C-alpha positions in Angstrom: 118.5 84.3 142.2 118.6 87.7 143.5 116.0 88.6 146.5 113.5 91.0 144.8 114.4 91.0 141.5 113.5 88.8 138.4 114.1 89.6 134.5 110.7 90.1 132.4 111.0 90.1 128.5 107.8 91.4 127.1 107.6 89.4 123.4 106.3 92.8 121.7 106.1 91.6 118.3 104.3 88.3 119.1 101.7 90.3 121.2 100.9 92.8 118.2 100.9 89.7 115.6 98.2 88.2 117.8 96.3 91.3 118.7 96.0 91.9 114.9 94.8 88.4 114.1 92.1 88.9 117.1 91.1 92.4 115.5 90.8 91.1 111.9 88.6 88.1 113.0 86.4 90.2 114.6 85.7 92.8 111.7 83.2 92.6 109.0 84.9 93.0 105.6 83.4 95.9 103.2 83.1 95.6 99.3 86.4 97.2 97.6 84.6 100.0 96.2 86.0 103.8 95.7 83.1 104.9 98.0 84.3 102.8 101.1 87.9 103.1 99.9 87.7 107.1 100.1 86.5 106.8 103.8 89.7 105.4 105.2 92.4 107.3 106.8 95.5 107.8 105.0 97.5 106.4 107.8 100.0 103.3 107.9 98.6 99.8 108.7 97.7 96.6 107.7 95.1 94.9 105.5 93.2 91.8 103.9 91.7 91.7 100.8 89.4 88.7 100.4 87.8 87.2 97.3 84.5 85.1 97.6 85.2 85.4 101.6 88.7 83.7 101.4 91.7 86.1 102.3 93.8 86.1 99.0 96.1 89.1 99.8 97.8 90.6 103.2 99.5 94.0 102.6 101.2 96.5 105.1 101.4 100.1 104.3 103.0 103.3 105.6 101.6 106.7 106.4 102.9 108.3 103.1 101.2 105.7 101.1 98.5 105.1 103.5 95.5 102.7 103.4 93.5 105.0 101.3 96.0 105.2 98.8 96.7 101.7 98.5 93.6 100.3 98.7 92.1 102.9 96.1 95.2 101.4 93.8 94.0 97.9 94.5 90.2 98.9 93.6 91.4 100.4 90.1 93.9 97.1 89.0 91.2 94.5 89.8 89.4 96.0 86.9 89.2 94.7 83.4 90.3 91.1 84.3 88.9 87.9 83.0 87.2 85.6 85.2 87.1 88.1 88.0 84.0 88.9 89.8 85.0 92.4 91.2 81.6 92.7 93.3 83.1 89.7 95.6 86.3 91.4 96.3 86.3 92.9 99.9 88.8 94.4 102.1 89.5 94.7 106.0 92.1 97.4 107.3 93.3 98.1 110.4 95.1 101.5 111.6 98.5 100.4 113.3 99.9 103.3 115.2 103.2 101.6 116.6 105.1 99.0 114.1 108.1 97.2 115.2 110.9 95.9 113.2 108.9 92.6 112.8 107.8 91.9 109.3 103.9 92.2 109.9 103.1 91.2 106.4 105.3 88.4 106.3 104.1 86.9 109.6 100.3 87.5 108.7 100.7 85.6 105.7 102.3 82.8 107.5 99.5 82.6 109.8 97.0 82.5 107.2 98.6 79.7 105.4 101.4 81.1 103.6 101.7 82.0 99.9 99.9 78.9 98.7 96.5 80.2 100.6 97.2 83.9 100.6 97.8 83.3 96.7 97.7 86.9 95.5 100.8 87.7 97.2 104.2 87.4 95.7 102.3 86.9 92.2 102.6 90.4 90.8 99.5 91.6 92.3 99.8 95.1 93.9 103.4 95.9 92.3 104.8 98.6 90.1 105.6 97.6 86.3 108.7 95.3 87.1 110.6 96.8 84.1 112.2 95.0 80.8 114.6 92.6 82.7 111.4 91.0 84.1 109.6 90.3 81.0 110.7 86.7 80.8 109.7 85.9 84.3 107.2 82.9 84.3 103.7 83.2 86.0 103.3 82.0 89.4 101.2 79.1 89.3 97.9 80.1 90.8 98.8 83.4 91.5 96.4 86.6 90.5 97.7 87.0 86.7 97.1 83.5 86.0 93.7 83.2 87.3 92.9 86.6 86.1 94.6 87.3 83.0 94.2 91.3 81.7 90.8 91.4 79.4 92.0 93.3 76.4 88.6 92.9 75.0 86.5 95.2 77.7 85.0 98.1 76.1 86.4 101.4 76.5 85.7 104.8 75.4 88.9 106.7 74.3 87.7 109.8 72.2 84.3 111.5 71.7 85.0 112.2 68.1 87.1 110.7 65.3 90.8 111.8 65.4 94.1 111.3 64.1 97.0 111.6 66.5 100.7 110.2 67.0 100.7 106.7 68.2 102.6 108.0 71.5 99.6 110.0 72.0 97.1 107.1 71.4 99.2 105.2 73.8 98.7 108.0 76.3 95.3 108.1 76.0 95.0 104.3 76.3 97.0 104.4 79.6 94.6 107.0 81.0 91.5 104.3 80.6 93.5 101.1 81.4 94.1 99.9 84.8 97.1 98.1 83.8 100.8 99.1 82.6 101.3 100.0 79.0 105.0 100.1 78.2 106.6 101.0 75.0 110.4 101.1 73.7 111.9 104.7 74.2 115.1 106.1 73.1 116.6 107.7 76.5 113.9 109.4 78.0 112.0 110.1 74.9 109.4 108.0 73.0 110.8 106.0 70.1 111.0 108.4 67.0 108.8 105.4 65.0 105.7 106.0 67.4 105.3 109.2 65.6 103.5 107.5 63.3 99.7 108.7 62.8 97.0 106.7 63.8 93.1 107.2 63.3 91.1 107.1 66.6 87.2 106.5 66.2 84.7 107.5 68.7 82.3 105.3 70.3 83.1 101.9 72.0 86.4 100.2 71.3 89.0 97.8 73.0 92.4 97.8 74.2 92.9 95.1 71.6 91.5 97.0 68.7 93.5 100.3 69.6 96.9 98.5 70.0 96.4 96.6 66.6 95.6 99.9 64.8 98.6 101.4 66.9 100.9 98.5 65.5 99.6 98.4 61.8 100.5 102.4 61.1 104.3 101.3 62.6 107.2 100.3 60.3 108.2 96.6 60.0 109.6 94.8 63.0 107.3 96.1 65.8 105.3 93.8 68.2 102.5 94.5 71.1 102.8 91.5 73.5 100.5 90.7 76.3 102.5 90.0 79.5 101.2 89.1 83.0 99.4 92.0 84.1 101.0 94.7 81.5 101.3 95.2 78.0 104.7 95.8 75.9 105.2 97.5 72.8 108.8 96.9 71.2 110.6 96.9 68.1 111.2 93.3 68.2 109.8 89.7 67.0 110.0 87.5 70.0 107.8 84.9 71.9 107.5 85.2 75.8 106.9 82.2 77.6 104.0 83.9 79.7 103.4 86.2 77.1 101.0 86.4 74.1 101.5 88.2 70.9 98.8 90.9 70.2 100.0 92.0 67.1 103.1 92.6 65.0 104.3 94.1 61.9 106.4 91.9 59.7 110.1 92.6 59.7 111.7 93.1 56.5 115.1 91.6 57.4 
């Protein structure tokens, strides 16, 4: 012991986590609506999503893809899901001016009961398209995609008048209307040549399922459209997926 001297170590990560929890607990949640999200700053921070007043997702974002962009993306991707009452999804967001090296997202999830309680985390929710190598991944039990699968039968409007377009163009029209990924087989960076086949699209209400069936119908033999967790794929294959459902296929001649 040195007279007039003492060591002091301040646990900044723990203090920050404790302050964030207190701040969250003192906030009222807002509906995850575009109008509410548009008022947020494009700033770094942490946020919660609640469903029926229960915390189901915790996220962290930086200033480049800030709170407004991230929550706006969530507001879009929760659309067109079976069994999901979008009006009951709310959010709480905090701008954080100083981050430490601690993984705040992980620590907040742990505080709120782990992934079994915060069930949308680590379930594919909020992720980009995982790519072809992850198409065989099994569903997380109790996760977002298992509870709220994509609704292929929700009515959409693709065109204002009857037209005939290449299958690739029809897929692009679908991508513009649907809040989930539609991935199709390609040759390098170009669409597969067989997707140049012409498909007829009718004006008025249609569905993703009906449009995908129409696209597959005009393709040569061996094509298959499959609904996977949170996305649709269209490939030249005849295959069953453990977490997938065949939407439509052409019969292979081989």
